[in-house]
RODO-2510 file (C-alpha; in nm, 4 decimals, decimal comma):
residues 175
     n   res          X          Y          Z
     1     x    12,0271     9,3806    12,1866
     2     x    11,8818     9,0168    12,1064
     3     x    11,9785     8,8003    11,8500
     4     x    11,7706     8,7600    11,5468
     5     x    11,6406     8,4037    11,6330
     6     x    11,5279     8,5001    11,9906
     7     x    11,1802     8,5065    12,0480
     8     x    10,9904     8,8101    12,0477
     9     x    10,9624     8,8007    12,4148
    10     x    11,3546     8,8227    12,4526
    11     x    11,3499     9,0588    12,1728
    12     x    11,1403     9,3145    12,4323
    13     x    11,3230     9,1679    12,7248
    14     x    10,9901     9,0472    12,8611
    15     x    10,8581     8,7037    13,0242
    16     x    10,6817     8,4476    12,8111
    17     x    10,3793     8,4518    12,9594
    18     x     9,9985     8,5430    12,8213
    19     x     9,9397     8,8555    13,0403
    20     x    10,1511     9,1216    12,8684
    21     x    10,2235     9,4582    13,0890
    22     x    10,1190     9,6485    12,7351
    23     x    10,3020     9,9678    12,9184
    24     x    10,6228     9,7432    12,9004
    25     x    10,5961     9,6151    12,5851
    26     x    10,4806     9,9834    12,4235
    27     x    10,8132    10,1082    12,6091
    28     x    11,0478     9,8323    12,4920
    29     x    10,9498     9,8425    12,1242
    30     x    10,9938    10,2370    12,1526
    31     x    11,3555    10,1469    12,3132
    32     x    11,3830     9,8895    12,0370
    33     x    11,2813    10,0857    11,7569
    34     x    11,5042    10,3847    11,8455
    35     x    11,8199    10,1481    11,8318
    36     x    11,7603     9,9834    11,5009
    37     x    11,5457    10,2413    11,3112
    38     x    11,6443    10,2671    10,9480
    39     x    11,6726    10,6873    11,0063
    40     x    11,9182    10,6430    11,2196
    41     x    12,1755    10,4709    10,9336
    42     x    12,0928    10,6715    10,6419
    43     x    12,4481    10,7646    10,6065
    44     x    12,5438    10,4225    10,6931
    45     x    12,6487    10,1169    10,3874
    46     x    12,3875     9,9543    10,2430
    47     x    12,4678     9,6419    10,4530
    48     x    12,4001     9,8167    10,7867
    49     x    12,1204     9,9778    10,5970
    50     x    11,9730     9,6842    10,5209
    51     x    12,0269     9,4993    10,8495
    52     x    11,8576     9,8192    11,0323
    53     x    11,5648     9,7693    10,7887
    54     x    11,5472     9,4069    10,8850
    55     x    11,5556     9,4626    11,2413
    56     x    11,2892     9,7647    11,2497
    57     x    11,0626     9,5206    11,0927
    58     x    11,1453     9,2038    11,3130
    59     x    11,0566     9,4808    11,5977
    60     x    10,7316     9,5994    11,4264
    61     x    10,6256     9,2343    11,3937
    62     x    10,7228     9,1109    11,7270
    63     x    10,5077     9,4150    11,8771
    64     x    10,2003     9,3564    11,6611
    65     x    10,2081     8,9701    11,7422
    66     x    10,2451     9,0296    12,1289
    67     x    10,0204     9,3602    12,1492
    68     x     9,7230     9,1321    12,0101
    69     x     9,6089     8,8866    12,2446
    70     x     9,4900     8,6127    11,9849
    71     x     9,8209     8,6650    11,7686
    72     x    10,0046     8,6332    12,0918
    73     x     9,8447     8,3650    12,2009
    74     x     9,8884     8,1541    11,8618
    75     x    10,2445     8,2487    11,8393
    76     x    10,2979     8,1411    12,2154
    77     x    10,1859     7,7906    12,0784
    78     x    10,3614     7,8023    11,7999
    79     x    10,6909     7,8450    12,0020
    80     x    10,5602     7,5076    12,2058
    81     x    10,5545     7,3209    11,8575
    82     x    10,1613     7,3654    11,8515
    83     x     9,9594     7,4669    11,5402
    84     x     9,6227     7,5870    11,5862
    85     x     9,5123     7,4529    11,2896
    86     x     9,2609     7,6808    11,2298
    87     x     9,2089     7,5915    10,8509
    88     x     9,2006     7,2255    10,8480
    89     x     9,0864     7,1551    11,2240
    90     x     8,7312     7,3011    11,2884
    91     x     8,6786     7,0281    11,5324
    92     x     8,5065     7,2293    11,8768
    93     x     8,2931     7,1135    12,1828
    94     x     7,9063     7,0837    12,0943
    95     x     7,8272     7,3355    12,2955
    96     x     8,0159     7,5963    12,1142
    97     x     7,8861     7,4579    11,7951
    98     x     7,5611     7,4959    11,9262
    99     x     7,6348     7,8906    12,0407
   100     x     7,7520     7,9530    11,6775
   101     x     7,4230     7,8287    11,5626
   102     x     7,2234     8,0470    11,7780
   103     x     7,4853     8,3532    11,6895
   104     x     7,4267     8,3197    11,3387
   105     x     7,0308     8,2572    11,3589
   106     x     7,0405     8,5864    11,5688
   107     x     7,2684     8,7648    11,2877
   108     x     7,0490     8,6723    10,9904
   109     x     6,7344     8,7901    11,2007
   110     x     6,8698     9,0684    11,2913
   111     x     7,0007     9,1505    10,9594
   112     x     6,6387     9,0377    10,7958
   113     x     6,4771     9,2661    11,0249
   114     x     6,7234     9,5734    10,9537
   115     x     6,7735     9,5995    11,3065
   116     x     7,1034     9,7616    11,3924
   117     x     6,9941     9,7632    11,7751
   118     x     6,9634     9,3841    11,7636
   119     x     7,3224     9,3605    11,5925
   120     x     7,5051     9,5965    11,8175
   121     x     7,3444     9,4087    12,1102
   122     x     7,5234     9,0790    11,9547
   123     x     7,8421     9,2621    11,8857
   124     x     7,8144     9,3661    12,3361
   125     x     7,7456     8,9882    12,3536
   126     x     8,0095     8,8652    12,1536
   127     x     8,2583     9,1282    12,3454
   128     x     8,1386     9,0105    12,6615
   129     x     8,2030     8,6178    12,5365
   130     x     8,5730     8,6966    12,4136
   131     x     8,6577     8,8454    12,7524
   132     x     8,5504     8,5631    12,9240
   133     x     8,7315     8,3615    12,7058
   134     x     9,0659     8,5301    12,7252
   135     x     9,0581     8,4920    13,0707
   136     x     9,0258     8,1087    13,0484
   137     x     9,3175     8,1083    12,8023
   138     x     9,5400     8,2502    12,9786
   139     x     9,5154     8,0335    13,2325
   140     x     9,5654     7,7505    12,9786
   141     x     9,8499     7,8841    12,8387
   142     x    10,0152     7,9510    13,1448
   143     x     9,9629     7,6209    13,3088
   144     x    10,0844     7,4360    12,9684
   145     x     9,7390     7,2938    12,8639
   146     x     9,8368     7,3616    12,5033
   147     x     9,5462     7,1582    12,3157
   148     x     9,2639     7,3043    12,5215
   149     x     9,4324     7,6302    12,4546
   150     x     9,4450     7,5383    12,0701
   151     x     9,0654     7,4821    12,1108
   152     x     9,0006     7,8179    12,2827
   153     x     9,2056     8,0225    12,0351
   154     x     9,0072     7,8792    11,7506
   155     x     8,6984     7,9547    11,9315
   156     x     8,8075     8,3074    11,9652
   157     x     8,9330     8,3148    11,5889
   158     x     8,5009     8,2463    11,5097
   159     x     8,4339     8,4763    11,7468
   160     x     8,6619     8,7716    11,6347
   161     x     8,5450     8,6978    11,2346
   162     x     8,1450     8,6779    11,3449
   163     x     8,2049     9,0110    11,5397
   164     x     8,3823     9,1244    11,2183
   165     x     8,0881     9,0347    10,9916
   166     x     7,8509     9,1553    11,2522
   167     x     8,0030     9,4678    11,1901
   168     x     7,9860     9,5043    10,8351
   169     x     7,6125     9,4120    10,8549
   170     x     7,5875     9,7040    11,0664
   171     x     7,8109     9,9148    10,7959
   172     x     7,5528     9,8007    10,5064
   173     x     7,2548     9,8682    10,6626
   174     x     7,3718    10,2060    10,7802
   175     x     7,4881    10,3197    10,4627
***
């Protein structure tokens, strides 16, 4: 078993690359959980039960981080000492800023017109954009282009947030 301070990748014995084999991650997670699940230590002493709980919590956190590509990217960059700075670094390339404004205007127009179809089309557009950007992000991370990867992560975080807002708009309109 890995040590408590090892990376999430080491915990699951996976290569430290952005492209994670989801089946291998799932299998490794189940293996680790089978070893450390607190139920296995129900009759053990307090210290062993507490350690089992800590390991199970660590395994859950590691799994959820590696399973989600955006969390995985942020984690990988943090391992390299790169803070994405999502809260205080809003600098983005001008073309993406223009695209943001266009998406916002389209959301406002569609919501104002109560056009659920247009909002759903925007979500589809964002999903397509997200797929393209994740492919680019993988190449950036795997080639150690950390600053560019950091900006790509911030852009993807924006896209994710906007998609969530559109989903909320659709729910309001359908209610």
